[in-house]
N, C-alpha and C positions, 0 to 999 in steps of 0.2 A: 450467559453470553459474555464473552470477553472481547472488548472493542479497543482497537489501537488506531490512533490518528497519527500518521507519519507526515511531517511537514518537510517539504523539499523545495529548495531554491536552486534553480538551474541556471547555468551561464546562458546568456541570450543566444549565442551561436550554437548551442547544443540542444535547444528545445525540441526540434523535430526528431532528432536521433534519440533523445530521451523518451519522447512520447512513444516511438516505435518499440523501443526496448521494454518500456513499462507495460504497454498493451500486451506484449507477448507474455510477460510475467503474470499479468492479471488473468489472461486466458488460462494459463497453466494452473495458477493458484485456485481458480474456481473449480478445478477438477479434484482438489484435495477434499477428502471426506470431512475434515475438521473445520472447513471454512464455510460459513453460512452466507457471507457477502464479502465482496472485495471491490470497492469503488475507487476509481481514479478520477479526481476532479482537478480542474484548472481554475485558478483565481481569476475572476473577471477583470479586475482592475490592474492586474500584473501577470501577464501570460508566462512569466518565468517562475511562477510559484504554483506548487501543486500540493495536494493532500491525498494520501492513500488512506481510505477508511476501511479497515480490516475487521470483520466481525467473525470471531472464532466461537465454535460451540463450547469449548472448554479452554481454560487458560493454557493448558499444556499443548494445545493445538498450535499456538503461536510459536512455541519452541520447535515443534515438528516442522512447521513451515520453513523455518530458517535452516533446516537440515536438507531441504530439497535441492536437487540439481538446478531447477529453474530459478530458485531464489539466488543461489550462488552465482549463476551466470548473470542474472540481472545486476546484482550487487557489484560484481567485478566490471561489468560493461559500463555502468553509469557512474562509477566512482570518480572519474576524471571530469564528469559533466557538472558536478556540484559547485555552486558558487559559495556554499558554506556547508558545514556538516548538517546531516539530517537530524531532526529532533522528533520526539514522539511523546504522546500523552496516552495514558491507559484509562479505560472506563469499564464500568459494569452496567448492564442493562437493568433499568428500574421497571419499565413498563412490561407487562406480560408479552411474550413473544407472539402470541396469537391474537393480540388486540387489533382493532381496526382504527386506531388513532391516526 
């Protein structure tokens, strides 16, 4: 499992538009064969900050995701909504995927 956390800071006046565009991207992304999970979370103490938690079955699936039309549409749609550039951190899964933790 290859996991990416994408940290996003959105301009306050763009939050609702950003949420709508991102929800569409999430719904389409979940249809990709290489995506095991794709969470869209909002920071509780700052509603202008979000994290995308993307879990890919293989590292190369992250690159395939960035080649999709829905990702390109999302990227282009939300570009002007950013208060600062997105950042990301990459992880690998330690716990077995079938554990009940």
